SEDREN-678351 format. One line per 8 residues: number of its first residue (from 1); their letters; for each residue x, y, z of N, C-alpha, C. Coordinates in steps of 0.001 Angstrom, whole numbers, plus 500000, padded with zeros to 6 digits. Atoms other than C-alpha are relative to their C-alpha. Layout:
N
NUM = A = X:Y:Z:X:Y:Z:X:Y:Z  ...
***
This chain:
87
1 = XXXXXXXX = 500530:500362:501325:576472:774975:472870:501066:500526:499009  498934:499618:500904:579029:774970:470095:499360:500545:498764  500448:499319:501150:578667:777148:467085:500158:499038:498730  499877:500837:501180:577887:775272:463756:501151:500614:499087  499003:499528:500924:580698:775440:461243:499245:500765:498782  500576:499248:501144:579892:778122:458615:501145:500574:499216  498940:499393:500931:581827:779410:455591:499998:501428:500159  499949:498556:500011:582920:782979:455173:498725:500541:499177
9 = XXXXXXXX = 501182:499491:500719:580089:783400:452611:498782:499858:500814  501187:500103:499184:577518:782055:455024:500053:501096:501137  499847:498927:498995:578953:784427:457657:499508:501399:499552  500388:498800:500586:578573:787354:455353:498557:500194:499795  501416:499972:500234:575017:786497:454571:499316:500186:501348  500542:499882:498681:574201:785996:458225:500070:501484:500504  499787:498638:499558:575656:789444:459000:499108:501022:499307  500834:499100:500749:573744:791093:456288:498501:499769:500393
17 = XXXXXXXX = 501362:500184:499551:570485:789454:457474:499779:500602:501387  500162:499391:498690:571225:790592:461020:499771:501516:499910  500135:498611:500134:571538:794096:459782:498477:500376:499579  501374:499800:500268:568105:793833:458065:499054:499836:501191  500838:500331:498837:566665:792366:461209:500047:501217:501032  499827:498878:499140:568079:795268:463276:499259:501294:499481  500655:498806:500590:566732:797881:460881:498554:499905:499801  501428:500210:500398:563383:796397:460012:499246:499261:501088
25 = XXXXXXXX = 500591:500784:498984:562613:794003:462771:499915:498513:499654  500148:501382:500177:561710:790350:463073:499394:499564:498659  500606:500361:501237:559646:790453:459947:500843:500302:498811  499063:499705:501081:562632:791412:457811:500176:498823:499052  499838:501020:500969:562492:789260:454722:500408:500534:498752  499496:499453:501229:564764:790694:452119:499973:499132:498813  499967:500711:501293:564487:789617:448510:501401:499547:499684  498645:500396:500416:567367:787700:447109:500540:500936:498884
33 = XXXXXXXX = 499471:499093:501067:567516:790238:444220:500705:501124:500704  499203:499007:499473:570338:792537:445137:500638:499684:501355  499474:500508:498796:571088:790649:448383:501515:499673:499852  498584:500259:500204:574365:789490:446845:500834:501258:500146  499257:498759:499844:575592:793035:446532:499994:500459:501454  500099:499528:498534:574343:793975:450058:500958:499203:500907  499267:500822:499229:576173:790986:451488:501505:499973:499552  498722:500015:500547:579286:791542:449324:500427:498554:499399
41 = XXXXXXXX = 499812:501366:500504:578937:788205:447632:499809:499985:498431  500372:500260:501324:578937:787015:444020:498677:499146:500028  501347:500671:500024:575602:785600:442874:500107:498522:500350  499808:501438:499700:576816:781984:442958:500388:499773:501481  499737:500116:498586:578274:782495:446383:498753:500194:500911  501224:499818:499299:574942:783870:447607:499098:498782:499934  500934:501241:500246:573027:780827:446168:500633:498875:500916  499393:501085:499217:575580:778505:447946:499721:500280:501463
49 = XXXXXXXX = 500177:499649:498635:575249:780315:451229:498570:499842:500422  501427:500209:499652:571472:780339:451127:499722:498510:500185  500251:501380:499960:571368:776633:450360:500564:499413:501303  499319:500533:498848:573807:775780:453205:499314:500514:501335  500610:499518:498895:572151:778040:455778:498620:499465:500158  501385:500618:499979:568715:776710:454874:500083:498563:500565  499839:501426:499600:569933:773119:455300:500296:499915:501473  499594:499995:498560:571361:774053:458722:498837:500494:500835
57 = XXXXXXXX = 501110:499484:499321:567969:775575:459660:500184:501389:500678  499727:498635:499502:569414:779028:460149:499216:501060:499263  500841:499048:500700:567258:780778:457543:498820:499274:499461  501122:500520:500656:563873:780355:456040:500048:500507:498615  499864:499632:501430:563441:780601:452266:498538:499998:499338  501310:499939:500667:560311:781707:450260:500409:499974:498450  499780:500114:501457:560605:780543:446586:499211:500920:499135  500838:499199:500891:557836:782678:445206:500534:501421:499902
65 = XXXXXXXX = 499501:498691:499996:559460:785973:446108:501327:500123:499273  499437:500691:498922:562339:784669:446405:500649:500880:501097  499567:499178:498861:563305:785944:449868:500493:499057:501093  499421:500842:498857:564972:784783:453062:499738:500797:501218  500046:499376:498605:564625:785453:456805:500673:498998:500870  499411:500728:498966:566511:784448:459799:499091:499171:500869  500751:500742:499004:565253:781686:461935:500508:500421:501463  499499:499655:498655:565584:781938:465763:501391:499596:500182
73 = XXXXXXXX = 498665:500462:499855:568670:779800:465623:500943:500853:499124  499157:499140:500844:570049:781934:462778:500250:501324:500564  499829:498612:499397:569441:785148:464695:500983:499852:501117  499048:500214:498853:571219:783738:467803:501374:499825:499576  498669:500172:500494:574195:782647:465735:500566:501304:499402  499511:498758:500563:574425:785939:463819:500366:500932:501076  499646:499215:498858:574381:787810:467130:501261:499654:500694  498733:500530:499424:577137:785588:468549:501179:500383:499139
81 = XXXXXXX = 498936:499630:500928:579283:786124:465432:500272:501457:500106  499901:498490:500019:578629:789848:465522:500772:500357:501312  499411:499760:498676:579705:789795:469249:501466:499502:500012  498512:500442:500115:582999:787982:468272:500809:500991:499250  499119:499064:500744:584052:791004:466243:500064:499664:498506  499825:500337:501437:583647:789218:462912:498972:500671:499145  501054:499323:500798:580497:791171:461904:500270:501411:499639
***
């Protein structure tokens, strides 16, 4: 199975969400507020990464909080990227 093409910003966000997953567990749903700083992204970069990863089915998005969480496919990809030494 080939890895979907992702941008550097998307990769940073996936790595950040993987860290939340590892620290909190599968229910980790970090708020978007402050996530840009956690991931090392500018606010507009975070918004673009969230939109792209959501469209690819790699994250779920809750508009009311707003918050995000890795999907199963997103978790698998984040782990593979981390294993590649990119994370």
